[in-house]
Structure formats: structure tokens, C-alpha cells
All heavy atoms as an XYZ file, in Angstrom:
919
protein
N       1.212     17.388      1.195
C      -0.009     16.641      1.013
C       0.310     15.144      0.950
O       1.287     14.724      0.311
C      -0.677     17.103     -0.284
C      -1.947     16.406     -0.587
S      -2.735     17.413     -1.884
C      -3.921     16.305     -2.481
N      -0.482     14.337      1.623
C      -0.254     12.908      1.632
C      -1.029     12.202      0.539
O      -1.597     12.835     -0.340
N      -1.011     10.896      0.580
C      -1.614     10.107     -0.490
C      -2.918      9.445     -0.046
O      -2.966      8.831      1.015
C      -0.662      9.026     -0.978
O       0.409      9.624     -1.683
N      -3.915      9.545     -0.885
C      -5.167      8.852     -0.706
C      -5.252      7.748     -1.755
O      -4.375      7.648     -2.642
C      -6.349      9.820     -0.890
O      -6.328     10.298     -2.224
C      -6.301     10.977      0.098
N      -6.282      6.961     -1.701
C      -6.490      5.863     -2.664
C      -6.422      6.419     -4.102
O      -5.727      5.878     -4.966
C      -7.841      5.203     -2.395
C      -8.251      4.137     -3.367
C      -9.671      3.684     -3.109
N      -9.715      2.730     -2.019
C      -9.874      1.429     -2.179
N     -10.025      0.907     -3.369
N      -9.905      0.629     -1.124
N      -7.149      7.490     -4.380
C      -7.218      8.050     -5.699
C      -5.853      8.583     -6.144
O      -5.445      8.419     -7.299
C      -8.259      9.167     -5.796
C      -9.690      8.663     -5.624
C     -10.066      8.307     -4.181
O      -9.431      8.834     -3.221
O     -10.953      7.481     -4.013
N      -5.152      9.251     -5.239
C      -3.816      9.763     -5.565
C      -2.842      8.616     -5.829
O      -1.983      8.722     -6.723
C      -3.305     10.653     -4.437
C      -4.073     11.962     -4.341
C      -3.789     12.769     -3.079
O      -3.426     12.144     -2.043
O      -3.947     13.977     -3.126
N      -2.973      7.513     -5.092
C      -2.119      6.338     -5.325
C      -2.396      5.780     -6.713
O      -1.474      5.446     -7.456
C      -2.376      5.255     -4.245
C      -1.557      3.999     -4.438
C      -0.087      4.240     -4.176
C      -2.082      2.912     -3.512
N      -3.662      5.666     -7.079
C      -3.990      5.131     -8.416
C      -3.449      6.070     -9.508
O      -2.923      5.575    -10.521
C      -5.510      4.957     -8.577
C      -6.075      3.849     -7.742
C      -7.424      3.840     -7.400
C      -5.314      2.772     -7.304
C      -7.972      2.819     -6.660
C      -5.866      1.755     -6.551
C      -7.217      1.758     -6.239
N      -3.548      7.376     -9.294
C      -3.001      8.338    -10.272
C      -1.494      8.168    -10.384
O      -0.924      8.209    -11.493
C      -3.351      9.760     -9.891
C      -4.804     10.117    -10.094
O      -5.540      9.342    -10.790
O      -5.239     11.148     -9.534
N      -0.814      7.981     -9.253
C       0.632      7.823     -9.231
C       1.033      6.541     -9.985
O       1.933      6.554    -10.822
C       1.117      7.755     -7.786
C       2.630      7.561     -7.543
C       3.407      8.721     -8.138
C       2.901      7.446     -6.070
N       0.363      5.434     -9.715
C       0.668      4.156    -10.376
C       0.452      4.258    -11.869
O       1.250      3.747    -12.678
C      -0.169      3.027     -9.782
N      -0.600      4.954    -12.275
C      -0.864      5.118    -13.707
C       0.235      5.956    -14.352
O       0.708      5.642    -15.436
C      -2.232      5.736    -13.927
C      -2.574      5.869    -15.398
C      -3.986      6.244    -15.613
C      -4.220      6.390    -17.108
N      -5.341      5.686    -17.575
N       0.608      7.049    -13.674
C       1.663      7.910    -14.231
C       3.023      7.264    -14.309
O       3.739      7.426    -15.283
N       3.386      6.507    -13.270
C       4.707      5.868    -13.251
C       4.798      4.616    -14.100
O       5.808      4.372    -14.764
C       5.075      5.493    -11.803
C       5.373      6.651    -10.843
C       5.553      6.102     -9.431
C       6.625      7.386    -11.275
N       3.755      3.780    -14.058
C       3.841      2.442    -14.672
C       2.734      2.129    -15.657
O       2.689      1.030    -16.201
C       3.802      1.368    -13.575
C       4.790      1.671    -12.464
C       4.354      1.983    -11.172
C       6.163      1.696    -12.662
C       5.213      2.275    -10.153
C       7.042      1.992    -11.657
C       6.552      2.305    -10.384
O       7.433      2.590     -9.382
N       1.817      3.068    -15.878
C       0.697      2.809    -16.753
C      -0.290      1.784    -16.189
O      -1.047      1.157    -16.928
N      -0.269      1.632    -14.880
C      -1.061      0.591    -14.224
C      -2.452      1.123    -13.809
O      -2.557      2.175    -13.216
C      -0.347      0.109    -12.934
O       0.973     -0.338    -13.280
C      -1.095     -1.019    -12.262
N      -3.457      0.346    -14.096
C      -4.825      0.618    -13.645
C      -5.142     -0.369    -12.536
O      -4.682     -1.520    -12.579
C      -5.834      0.424    -14.787
C      -5.676      1.386    -15.938
C      -6.270      2.756    -15.642
O      -6.947      2.929    -14.611
O      -6.018      3.654    -16.476
N      -5.938      0.002    -11.541
C      -6.297     -0.935    -10.486
C      -7.139     -2.095    -11.049
O      -7.946     -1.898    -11.959
C      -7.083     -0.097     -9.482
C      -7.513      1.111    -10.229
C      -6.526      1.321    -11.327
N      -6.908     -3.270    -10.490
C      -7.678     -4.461    -10.844
C      -8.458     -4.861     -9.606
O      -7.943     -4.793     -8.487
C      -6.699     -5.557    -11.270
C      -7.356     -6.861    -11.650
O      -8.545     -6.847    -12.047
O      -6.684     -7.904    -11.559
N      -9.697     -5.251     -9.764
C     -10.583     -5.605     -8.653
C     -10.944     -7.097     -8.714
O     -12.042     -7.449     -9.098
C     -11.838     -4.736     -8.666
C     -11.530     -3.278     -8.456
C     -11.217     -2.433     -9.526
C     -11.498     -2.747     -7.173
C     -10.928     -1.089     -9.324
C     -11.205     -1.395     -6.963
C     -10.915     -0.586     -8.043
O     -10.609      0.736     -7.840
N      -9.998     -7.992     -8.355
C     -10.222     -9.423     -8.539
C     -11.291    -10.037     -7.639
O     -11.790    -11.105     -7.928
C      -8.851    -10.035     -8.249
C      -8.185     -9.057     -7.317
C      -8.689     -7.708     -7.768
N     -11.656     -9.373     -6.548
C     -12.618     -9.962     -5.607
C     -14.017     -9.368     -5.745
O     -14.915     -9.689     -4.979
C     -12.102     -9.799     -4.175
C     -10.759    -10.427     -4.014
C     -10.471    -11.771     -4.039
C      -9.515     -9.752     -3.865
N      -9.115    -11.958     -3.918
C      -8.493    -10.725     -3.800
C      -9.149     -8.413     -3.782
C      -7.166    -10.412     -3.642
C      -7.797     -8.103     -3.652
C      -6.825     -9.111     -3.566
N     -14.196     -8.456     -6.715
C     -15.516     -7.877     -6.958
C     -15.992     -6.964     -5.852
O     -17.198     -6.750     -5.690
N     -15.043     -6.408     -5.082
C     -15.425     -5.462     -4.013
C     -14.532     -4.212     -4.194
O     -13.992     -3.979     -5.257
C     -15.312     -6.087     -2.631
C     -13.925     -6.665     -2.331
O     -12.944     -6.337     -3.061
O     -13.803     -7.458     -1.383
N     -14.331     -3.455     -3.139
C     -13.558     -2.242     -3.224
C     -12.050     -2.474     -3.022
O     -11.264     -1.514     -3.042
C     -14.084     -1.213     -2.213
C     -13.772      0.227     -2.629
O     -13.690      0.511     -3.818
N     -13.567      1.076     -1.641
N     -11.630     -3.711     -2.810
C     -10.214     -4.058     -2.646
C      -9.611     -4.249     -4.030
O     -10.245     -4.828     -4.939
C     -10.056     -5.304     -1.805
C     -10.610     -5.123     -0.402
O     -10.298     -4.137      0.250
N     -11.441     -6.039      0.038
N      -8.405     -3.716     -4.222
C      -7.793     -3.725     -5.547
C      -6.351     -4.153     -5.476
O      -5.713     -4.112     -4.410
C      -7.877     -2.299     -6.145
N      -5.787     -4.536     -6.618
C      -4.372     -4.826     -6.749
C      -3.798     -4.005     -7.899
O      -4.516     -3.663     -8.841
C      -4.084     -6.347     -6.956
C      -4.505     -7.133     -5.761
C      -4.732     -6.864     -8.215
N      -2.538     -3.690     -7.752
C      -1.758     -3.071     -8.838
C      -0.772     -4.127     -9.309
O      -0.069     -4.703     -8.481
C      -1.062     -1.807     -8.354
C      -1.991     -0.678     -7.892
C      -1.188      0.467     -7.300
C      -2.824     -0.181     -9.040
N      -0.740     -4.392    -10.596
C       0.039     -5.491    -11.132
C       1.081     -5.030    -12.178
O       0.812     -4.072    -12.900
C      -0.887     -6.495    -11.847
C      -1.962     -7.088    -11.004
C      -2.835     -7.967    -11.885
N      -4.028     -8.445    -11.210
C      -4.130     -9.637    -10.634
N      -3.107    -10.471    -10.642
N      -5.251    -10.020    -10.091
N       2.166     -5.803    -12.224
C       3.116     -5.642    -13.324
C       2.463     -6.149    -14.576
O       1.666     -7.084    -14.546
C       4.390     -6.510    -13.065
C       5.250     -6.022    -11.965
N       6.189     -5.034    -12.137
C       5.309     -6.375    -10.654
C       6.801     -4.819    -11.009
N       6.301     -5.611    -10.083
N       2.843     -5.547    -15.689
C       2.396     -6.063    -16.994
C       3.630     -6.550    -17.726
O       4.670     -5.918    -17.659
C       1.699     -4.951    -17.788
C       0.455     -4.418    -17.137
C      -0.595     -5.497    -16.896
O      -0.711     -6.482    -17.642
N      -1.369     -5.320    -15.823
N       3.658     -7.648    -18.392
C       2.540     -8.561    -18.602
C       2.465     -9.698    -17.595
O       1.577    -10.524    -17.648
C       2.866     -9.139    -19.998
C       4.354     -9.185    -20.063
C       4.821     -7.971    -19.234
N       3.380     -9.748    -16.579
C       3.399    -10.916    -15.667
C       2.192    -10.972    -14.747
O       1.878    -12.045    -14.213
C       4.675    -10.855    -14.803
O       4.567     -9.835    -13.816
N       1.499     -9.849    -14.522
C       0.327     -9.780    -13.659
C       0.661     -9.979    -12.192
O      -0.180    -10.111    -11.330
C      -0.783    -10.743    -14.089
C      -1.105    -10.742    -15.540
C      -2.289     -9.971    -16.026
N      -3.488    -10.200    -15.259
C      -4.316     -9.200    -14.877
N      -4.002     -7.961    -15.177
N      -5.402     -9.440    -14.237
N       1.957     -9.949    -11.839
C       2.382    -10.096    -10.452
C       2.070     -8.808     -9.688
O       2.293     -7.720    -10.191
C       3.889    -10.406    -10.391
C       4.382    -10.711     -9.021
C       5.830    -11.167     -9.056
C       6.291    -11.491     -7.671
N       7.670    -11.923     -7.674
N       1.523     -8.936     -8.478
C       1.187     -7.781     -7.658
C       2.410     -7.018     -7.199
O       3.376     -7.610     -6.787
C       0.457     -8.199     -6.387
C      -0.817     -8.982     -6.550
C      -1.433     -9.344     -7.729
C      -1.617     -9.498     -5.484
N      -2.580    -10.037     -7.425
C      -2.709    -10.147     -6.063
C      -1.533     -9.455     -4.123
C      -3.692    -10.764     -5.307
C      -2.512    -10.061     -3.360
C      -3.575    -10.699     -3.966
N       2.296     -5.710     -7.204
C       3.279     -4.876     -6.507
C       2.649     -4.036     -5.417
O       3.346     -3.442     -4.607
C       4.145     -4.052     -7.464
C       3.452     -2.964     -8.245
C       3.340     -1.681     -7.730
C       2.897     -3.229     -9.503
C       2.736     -0.685     -8.462
C       2.311     -2.222    -10.225
C       2.205     -0.946     -9.697
O       1.591      0.040    -10.394
N       1.319     -4.000     -5.402
C       0.615     -3.284     -4.320
C      -0.797     -3.865     -4.232
O      -1.393     -4.242     -5.229
C       0.540     -1.801     -4.638
N      -1.306     -3.885     -2.996
C      -2.676     -4.327     -2.736
C      -3.358     -3.262     -1.903
O      -2.835     -2.870     -0.856
C      -2.681     -5.673     -1.952
C      -4.082     -6.178     -1.763
C      -1.832     -6.719     -2.628
N      -4.507     -2.777     -2.379
C      -5.260     -1.760     -1.681
C      -6.448     -2.389     -1.024
O      -7.230     -3.056     -1.710
C      -5.684     -0.635     -2.661
C      -4.469      0.052     -3.310
C      -6.514      0.426     -1.963
C      -3.893     -0.651     -4.469
N      -6.556     -2.238      0.307
C      -7.571     -2.930      1.066
C      -8.341     -2.010      1.989
O      -7.765     -1.022      2.492
C      -6.888     -4.014      1.951
C      -6.054     -5.060      1.250
C      -5.181     -5.781      2.277
C      -6.938     -6.017      0.494
N      -9.587     -2.331      2.213
C     -10.365     -1.701      3.277
C     -10.205     -2.610      4.481
O     -10.503     -3.795      4.432
C     -11.841     -1.625      2.918
C     -12.180     -0.629      1.864
C     -13.664     -0.572      1.561
O     -14.366     -1.597      1.664
O     -14.108      0.522      1.222
N      -9.671     -2.031      5.584
C      -9.344     -2.825      6.778
C     -10.063     -2.202      7.994
O     -10.084     -0.980      8.104
C      -7.820     -2.835      6.996
C      -7.467     -3.587      8.261
C      -7.114     -3.411      5.785
N     -10.558     -3.058      8.874
C     -11.142     -2.565     10.106
C     -10.088     -1.817     10.929
O      -8.975     -2.294     11.062
N     -10.459     -0.674     11.424
C      -9.524      0.161     12.216
C      -8.897     -0.644     13.340
O      -7.703     -0.520     13.607
C     -10.242      1.387     12.753
C     -10.744      2.339     11.678
C     -11.496      3.534     12.286
N     -10.604      4.347     13.100
C      -9.773      5.278     12.638
N      -9.728      5.526     11.361
N      -9.023      5.962     13.461
N      -9.680     -1.478     14.015
C      -9.163     -2.221     15.153
C      -8.082     -3.225     14.727
O      -7.199     -3.530     15.524
C     -10.303     -2.953     15.856
O     -10.899     -3.909     15.015
N      -8.120     -3.719     13.502
C      -7.103     -4.682     13.035
C      -5.745     -4.041     12.891
O      -4.733     -4.751     12.832
C      -7.573     -5.314     11.727
C      -8.779     -6.204     11.933
C      -9.206     -6.907     10.709
C     -10.416     -7.763     11.078
N     -10.866     -8.569     10.000
N      -5.693     -2.730     12.838
C      -4.426     -2.012     12.771
C      -4.067     -1.386     14.099
O      -3.057     -0.698     14.236
C      -4.490     -0.918     11.706
C      -4.686     -1.351     10.266
C      -4.914     -0.134      9.362
C      -3.534     -2.189      9.780
N      -4.901     -1.599     15.109
C      -4.658     -1.033     16.421
C      -5.107      0.413     16.536
O      -4.678      1.139     17.415
N      -5.954      0.852     15.569
C      -6.448      2.220     15.594
C      -7.741      2.306     16.387
O      -8.541      1.355     16.407
C      -6.714      2.706     14.156
C      -5.511      2.771     13.252
C      -5.940      3.060     11.810
C      -4.518      3.825     13.730
N      -7.971      3.410     17.020
C      -9.203      3.599     17.791
C     -10.355      3.913     16.843
O     -10.142      4.285     15.678
C      -9.028      4.722     18.827
O      -8.738      5.916     18.152
N     -11.541      3.767     17.360
C     -12.726      4.072     16.570
C     -13.247      2.853     15.843
O     -12.636      1.804     15.847
N     -14.384      3.067     15.219
C     -15.033      1.988     14.480
C     -14.920      2.272     12.983
O     -14.494      3.328     12.578
C     -16.502      1.899     14.888
C     -16.656      1.463     16.324
C     -18.118      1.269     16.722
O     -18.943      1.066     15.817
O     -18.386      1.360     17.940
N     -15.325      1.286     12.193
C     -15.315      1.458     10.742
C     -14.035      0.936     10.120
O     -13.238      0.245     10.740
N     -13.863      1.303      8.852
C     -12.703      0.837      8.087
C     -11.854      2.004      7.600
O     -12.319      3.143      7.591
C     -13.164      0.009      6.865
O     -13.955      0.842      6.010
C     -13.939     -1.234      7.275
N     -10.646      1.675      7.218
C      -9.747      2.622      6.599
C      -9.159      1.948      5.347
O      -9.121      0.733      5.258
C      -8.595      3.083      7.545
C      -9.121      3.893      8.696
C      -7.840      1.878      8.056
N      -8.703      2.768      4.404
C      -7.989      2.244      3.250
C      -6.513      2.161      3.581
O      -5.941      3.104      4.155
C      -8.175      3.166      2.030
C      -9.541      3.077      1.415
O     -10.229      2.052      1.562
O      -9.942      4.064      0.732
N      -5.878      1.064      3.194
C      -4.450      0.891      3.293
C      -3.927      0.342      1.971
O      -4.684     -0.257      1.193
C      -3.987     -0.037      4.439
C      -4.456      0.486      5.788
C      -4.452     -1.466      4.227
N      -2.652      0.543      1.739
C      -1.996     -0.122      0.628
C      -0.864     -0.946      1.225
O      -0.082     -0.469      2.074
C      -1.450      0.875     -0.443
C      -0.455      1.856      0.135
C      -0.815      0.090     -1.617
N      -0.802     -2.218      0.828
C       0.305     -3.084      1.207
C       1.332     -3.022      0.082
O       0.998     -3.218     -1.097
C      -0.149     -4.532      1.362
C      -0.941     -4.766      2.630
O      -1.039     -3.892      3.485
N      -1.512     -5.944      2.752
N       2.579     -2.734      0.444
C       3.678     -2.728     -0.520
C       4.831     -3.554      0.019
O       5.038     -3.654      1.229
C       4.163     -1.284     -0.823
C       3.113     -0.481     -1.550
C       4.625     -0.555      0.423
N       5.563     -4.168     -0.879
C       6.738     -4.951     -0.500
C       7.842     -3.962     -0.120
O       7.986     -2.891     -0.729
C       7.191     -5.857     -1.641
C       8.160     -6.884     -1.188
C       8.249     -8.041     -2.148
C       9.053     -9.151     -1.511
N       9.130    -10.315     -2.396
N       8.616     -4.371      0.890
C       9.619     -3.467      1.458
C      10.878     -4.251      1.767
O      10.820     -5.443      2.094
C       9.055     -2.857      2.718
S      10.135     -1.716      3.564
N      12.012     -3.606      1.649
C      13.261     -4.219      2.065
C      13.152     -4.542      3.575
O      12.835     -3.667      4.382
C      14.424     -3.214      1.837
C      15.782     -3.756      2.213
O      15.895     -4.612      3.125
O      16.742     -3.346      1.562
N      13.337     -5.827      3.931
C      13.206     -6.201      5.352
C      14.079     -5.388      6.303
O      13.738     -5.188      7.464
C      13.609     -7.674      5.382
C      13.382     -8.155      4.000
C      13.641     -6.952      3.110
N      15.207     -4.851      5.797
C      16.080     -4.044      6.638
C      15.467     -2.675      6.962
O      15.841     -2.045      7.951
C      17.444     -3.844      5.972
C      18.272     -5.120      5.760
C      19.534     -4.838      4.987
C      18.576     -5.827      7.100
N      14.512     -2.241      6.150
C      13.857     -0.933      6.348
C      12.496     -1.058      7.035
O      12.035     -0.058      7.602
C      13.638     -0.245      5.013
C      14.871      0.178      4.228
C      14.479      0.748      2.883
C      15.688      1.170      5.045
N      11.848     -2.195      6.961
C      10.482     -2.309      7.408
C      10.292     -1.933      8.875
O       9.345     -1.253      9.240
C       9.888     -3.683      7.107
O      10.582     -4.688      7.818
N      11.225     -2.351      9.740
C      11.085     -2.007     11.168
C      11.169     -0.506     11.417
O      10.386      0.049     12.179
N      12.083      0.160     10.736
C      12.214      1.614     10.866
C      11.002      2.318     10.307
O      10.486      3.242     10.927
C      13.486      2.093     10.156
O      14.615      1.413     10.701
C      13.658      3.590     10.277
N      10.543      1.865      9.150
C       9.385      2.514      8.537
C       8.143      2.395      9.398
O       7.319      3.298      9.458
C       9.123      1.925      7.153
C      10.120      2.352      6.060
C       9.969      1.511      4.828
C       9.942      3.821      5.745
N       7.994      1.247     10.089
C       6.820      1.062     10.919
C       6.797      2.001     12.135
O       5.769      2.095     12.794
C       6.718     -0.400     11.383
C       6.302     -1.330     10.250
C       5.936     -2.711     10.744
N       6.969     -3.338     11.520
C       7.778     -4.304     11.074
N       7.685     -4.741      9.842
N       8.687     -4.815     11.872
N       7.865      2.719     12.369
C       7.881      3.719     13.419
C       7.262      5.043     12.961
O       6.958      5.924     13.743
C       9.323      4.001     13.873
C      10.042      2.742     14.395
C       9.331      2.097     15.559
O       8.947      2.760     16.509
N       9.159      0.771     15.482
N       7.069      5.169     11.640
C       6.518      6.401     11.051
C       4.986      6.408     11.226
O       4.356      5.366     11.128
C       6.846      6.496      9.545
C       8.318      6.622      9.247
C       8.863      7.970      9.646
O       8.162      8.983      9.496
O       9.994      8.017     10.132
N       4.412      7.572     11.444
C       2.939      7.652     11.505
C       2.302      7.173     10.194
O       2.784      7.508      9.118
C       2.661      9.159     11.717
C       3.935      9.742     12.183
C       5.046      8.875     11.624
N       1.285      6.380     10.318
C       0.547      5.899      9.156
C       1.107      4.655      8.490
O       0.609      4.207      7.464
N       2.193      4.071      9.047
C       2.818      2.864      8.490
C       2.753      1.763      9.527
O       3.148      1.973     10.705
C       4.246      3.122      7.988
C       4.225      4.213      6.919
C       4.854      1.828      7.475
C       5.590      4.570      6.363
N       2.269      0.574      9.121
C       1.996     -0.509     10.022
C       2.596     -1.827      9.487
O       2.893     -1.924      8.289
C       0.494     -0.709     10.170
C      -0.250      0.460     10.660
C      -0.693      1.462      9.788
C      -0.472      0.653     12.029
C      -1.373      2.580     10.247
C      -1.125      1.778     12.468
C      -1.579      2.731     11.607
N       2.717     -2.842     10.364
C       3.039     -4.171      9.847
C       1.932     -4.558      8.828
O       0.787     -4.185      9.002
C       2.934     -5.064     11.078
C       3.132     -4.159     12.246
C       2.538     -2.829     11.820
N       2.327     -5.246      7.812
C       1.400     -5.558      6.702
C       0.177     -6.316      7.235
O       0.296     -7.280      7.976
C       2.079     -6.375      5.641
N      -0.980     -5.847      6.801
C      -2.212     -6.548      7.095
C      -2.343     -7.731      6.137
O      -2.327     -7.559      4.932
C      -3.433     -5.607      6.968
C      -4.722     -6.340      7.145
C      -5.128     -6.753      8.412
C      -5.520     -6.646      6.077
C      -6.279     -7.462      8.580
C      -6.701     -7.360      6.223
C      -7.073     -7.777      7.475
O      -8.234     -8.479      7.631
N      -2.477     -8.911      6.696
C      -2.772    -10.138      5.968
C      -1.669    -10.537      4.984
O      -1.930    -11.199      3.970
C      -4.104     -9.970      5.244
C      -4.812    -11.268      4.979
N      -4.725    -12.347      5.807
C      -5.657    -11.640      3.982
C      -5.468    -13.322      5.327
N      -6.035    -12.926      4.226
N      -0.415    -10.102      5.240
C       0.699    -10.502      4.386
C       1.943    -10.677      5.252
O       1.923    -10.361      6.463
C       0.940     -9.487      3.286
C      -0.282     -9.355      2.378
S      -0.068     -8.477      0.848
C       1.052     -9.379     -0.097
N       3.034    -11.161      4.674
C       4.273    -11.339      5.392
C       4.726    -10.014      6.010
O       5.008     -9.070      5.296
C       5.347    -11.871      4.411
C       6.678    -12.104      5.054
O       7.206    -11.248      5.751
N       7.244    -13.259      4.792
N       4.783     -9.960      7.325
C       5.056     -8.727      8.042
C       6.523     -8.336      8.020
O       6.869     -7.213      8.381
C       4.530     -8.809      9.455
C       2.997     -8.814      9.449
C       2.386     -9.071     10.775
C       0.905     -9.160     10.779
N       0.197     -9.377      9.575
N       7.400     -9.232      7.603
C       8.809     -8.901      7.478
C       9.109     -8.204      6.140
O       9.929     -7.322      6.082
C       9.652    -10.191      7.607
C      11.127     -9.936      7.511
C      11.942    -11.203      7.572
O      11.505    -12.176      8.222
O      13.018    -11.237      6.938
N       8.396     -8.636      5.096
C       8.688     -8.158      3.770
C       7.666     -7.168      3.193
O       7.871     -6.618      2.135
C       8.825     -9.349      2.806
C       9.983    -10.241      3.188
C      10.073    -11.400      2.246
C      11.245    -12.281      2.660
N      11.372    -13.479      1.820
N       6.556     -6.973      3.887
C       5.501     -6.091      3.404
C       5.086     -5.130      4.551
O       5.169     -5.505      5.710
C       4.266     -6.884      2.929
C       4.489     -7.664      1.684
C       5.166     -8.851      1.591
C       4.076     -7.330      0.359
N       5.176     -9.268      0.285
C       4.493     -8.354     -0.489
C       3.333     -6.276     -0.161
C       4.245     -8.352     -1.868
C       3.070     -6.256     -1.513
C       3.534     -7.283     -2.352
N       4.647     -3.958      4.179
C       4.090     -2.995      5.131
C       2.741     -2.508      4.636
O       2.474     -2.574      3.451
C       5.047     -1.762      5.355
C       5.358     -1.066      4.021
C       6.317     -2.202      6.094
C       6.155      0.199      4.153
N       1.915     -2.044      5.561
C       0.649     -1.399      5.242
C       0.808      0.094      5.466
O       1.310      0.526      6.507
C      -0.485     -1.950      6.116
O      -0.850     -3.239      5.755
N       0.327      0.866      4.494
C       0.386      2.324      4.580
C      -1.043      2.865      4.570
O      -1.810      2.540      3.678
C       1.187      2.904      3.410
C       2.566      2.276      3.302
C       1.277      4.426      3.519
C       3.305      2.547      2.006
N      -1.362      3.655      5.568
C      -2.669      4.253      5.666
C      -2.876      5.257      4.514
O      -2.009      6.058      4.235
C      -2.754      4.968      7.021
C      -4.096      5.225      7.644
C      -4.921      3.952      7.762
C      -3.919      5.849      9.014
N      -4.020      5.138      3.851
C      -4.335      6.020      2.711
C      -5.332      7.092      3.142
O      -6.431      7.217      2.583
C      -4.881      5.214      1.547
C      -3.873      4.283      0.861
C      -4.537      3.445     -0.182
C      -2.702      5.083      0.292
N      -4.951      7.852      4.136
C      -5.830      8.917      4.645
C      -5.171     10.288      4.537
O      -5.639     11.256      5.070
C      -6.205      8.643      6.095
C      -5.045      8.744      7.050
O      -3.868      8.823      6.582
O      -5.283      8.746      8.263
N      -4.047     10.361      3.792
C      -3.335     11.607      3.648
C      -2.248     11.832      4.687
O      -1.557     12.809      4.647
N      -2.128     10.900      5.647
C      -1.158     11.096      6.736
C       0.270     10.777      6.314
O       1.218     11.227      6.994
C      -1.541     10.267      7.957
O      -1.503      8.898      7.650
N       0.470     10.020      5.268
C       1.830      9.687      4.802
C       2.155     10.601      3.637
O       1.376     10.712      2.681
C       1.927      8.192      4.392
C       3.277      7.876      3.777
C       1.683      7.311      5.619
N       3.294     11.244      3.732
C       3.740     12.204      2.736
C       3.774     11.590      1.322
O       4.183     10.447      1.177
C       5.137     12.679      3.129
C       5.761     13.631      2.135
O       5.310     14.793      2.084
O       6.651     13.187      1.379
N       3.364     12.332      0.359
C       3.277     11.859     -1.032
C       4.635     11.392     -1.559
O       4.714     10.412     -2.288
C       2.677     12.923     -1.913
N       5.718     12.093     -1.213
C       7.063     11.691     -1.685
C       7.476     10.374     -1.062
O       8.076      9.518     -1.755
C       8.080     12.771     -1.392
C       7.976     13.960     -2.322
C       8.119     13.590     -3.802
O       9.065     12.839     -4.156
O       7.267     14.007     -4.588
N       7.166     10.158      0.215
C       7.490      8.861      0.844
C       6.644      7.766      0.203
O       7.159      6.705     -0.098
C       7.209      8.937      2.370
C       7.426      7.657      3.148
C       8.842      7.081      2.946
C       7.132      7.871      4.620
N       5.365      8.060     -0.047
C       4.501      7.074     -0.708
C       5.062      6.684     -2.065
O       5.131      5.513     -2.414
C       3.080      7.636     -0.854
C       2.148      6.694     -1.585
S       1.777      5.205     -0.675
C       0.689      5.904      0.562
N       5.514      7.688     -2.822
C       6.079      7.411     -4.142
C       7.303      6.526     -4.063
O       7.443      5.564     -4.809
C       6.430      8.724     -4.848
C       7.005      8.546     -6.228
C       7.344      9.857     -6.897
C       7.967      9.636     -8.266
N       8.416     10.886     -8.872
N       8.204      6.829     -3.122
C       9.430      6.028     -2.993
C       9.128      4.598     -2.533
O       9.749      3.652     -3.000
C      10.463      6.704     -2.099
O      10.003      6.703     -0.760
N       8.123      4.445     -1.680
C       7.734      3.091     -1.218
C       7.063      2.294     -2.336
O       7.307      1.093     -2.453
C       6.866      3.176      0.030
C       7.564      3.717      1.271
C       6.559      3.932      2.395
C       8.703      2.822      1.706
N       6.265      2.960     -3.142
C       5.635      2.287     -4.272
C       6.700      1.884     -5.283
O       6.676      0.744     -5.816
C       4.607      3.207     -4.923
C       3.752      2.575     -6.002
C       2.836      1.480     -5.398
C       2.923      3.631     -6.708
N       7.673      2.750     -5.528
C       8.762      2.409     -6.441
C       9.592      1.244     -5.932
O       9.988      0.344     -6.709
C       9.642      3.637     -6.688
C       8.977      4.694     -7.540
C       9.810      5.949     -7.740
O      10.726      6.224     -6.916
O       9.509      6.698     -8.689
N       9.871      1.213     -4.608
C      10.608      0.095     -4.017
C       9.848     -1.200     -4.230
O      10.432     -2.220     -4.650
C      10.872      0.318     -2.536
C      11.663     -0.798     -1.891
S      11.844     -0.746     -0.071
C      12.156      0.961      0.225
N       8.549     -1.199     -3.952
C       7.737     -2.373     -4.113
C       7.718     -2.850     -5.574
O       7.820     -4.056     -5.847
C       6.313     -2.120     -3.605
O       5.543     -3.293     -3.639
N       7.587     -1.891     -6.459
C       7.590     -2.229     -7.899
C       8.895     -2.935     -8.279
O       8.877     -3.941     -9.010
C       7.357     -0.956     -8.731
C       7.063     -1.228    -10.155
N       8.019     -1.259    -11.120
C       5.867     -1.469    -10.766
C       7.449     -1.507    -12.292
N       6.160     -1.625    -12.114
N      10.016     -2.441     -7.805
C      11.320     -3.050     -8.110
C      11.456     -4.417     -7.440
O      11.989     -5.346     -8.063
C      12.461     -2.126     -7.648
C      12.612     -0.872     -8.492
C      12.932     -1.201     -9.936
O      13.760     -2.041    -10.244
N      12.250     -0.529    -10.842
N      11.050     -4.533     -6.176
C      11.237     -5.780     -5.430
C      10.360     -6.899     -5.947
O      10.638     -8.081     -5.662
C      10.978     -5.555     -3.937
C      12.020     -4.736     -3.204
C      11.544     -4.415     -1.784
C      13.346     -5.462     -3.171
N       9.295     -6.600     -6.658
C       8.367     -7.636     -7.114
C       8.510     -7.967     -8.603
O       7.722     -8.752     -9.115
C       6.910     -7.213     -6.835
O       6.664     -5.942     -7.442
C       6.608     -7.141     -5.351
N       9.498     -7.410     -9.257
C       9.711     -7.697    -10.680
C      10.082     -9.139    -10.877
O      10.688     -9.764    -10.089
C      10.807     -6.804    -11.269
C      10.293     -5.467    -11.659
C      11.350     -4.743    -12.425
C      10.763     -3.492    -13.045
N      11.720     -2.710    -13.747
């Protein structure tokens, strides 16, 4: 089973005690370190076309920081893209539609949490 927005929020709460923060007053959220408030993940609604996906409408993605040596390889995986609206060398976007395995999602969230401390 892959990860959806709700599963990601449950994972972050379980691992780090983190609740999503909605700084823009919409459905886009950030996950932050406490007490520094530095982001380790950003959850966004993105137009499908902005990711090169067919069809209309939006999809949920999470942007996580990634080791630049791994980002190119990871972007070859289904459901993983160059980061939307962030540094594409150091961040990746992960589709939150269940297509990315939950264990991979967990390891990428943990990597991002470590890299943004």
C-alpha cells in the first residue's frame, strides 16, 4: 500500500509528533521541526500538467529534501518527480496517490527530516 496525504500526516505524527501547519490558509501544508519551525516537508495541490501528467485537475504531492546524489535515481521511480516550486537538485516531489510504496515514503520522509535539522 502506498502513501496518501492522510497516511503521510499519520506517519509524521507517529515518527516526530508533527501536525500539519496550513500557513497559506488553503489545503497546502507544511511539516515542521519543533521548536525551530524549519520545514522538512511541504504538501501541495499541483496541477497535473505542471508535473507532466495527463488529464486535468490537481494532484497532491509532498516535497521532501533529498541527497542530491540520490535525486536523479529516485526521479526514475514511478510517482517521483523533480521538486515542484523548489530546488530541483536538493528536493523531490512525491505523488500522494498511493503509487509510491509506504516504506519508500517513510525512508524519504526520514531523510528529509535529517537533512533539514
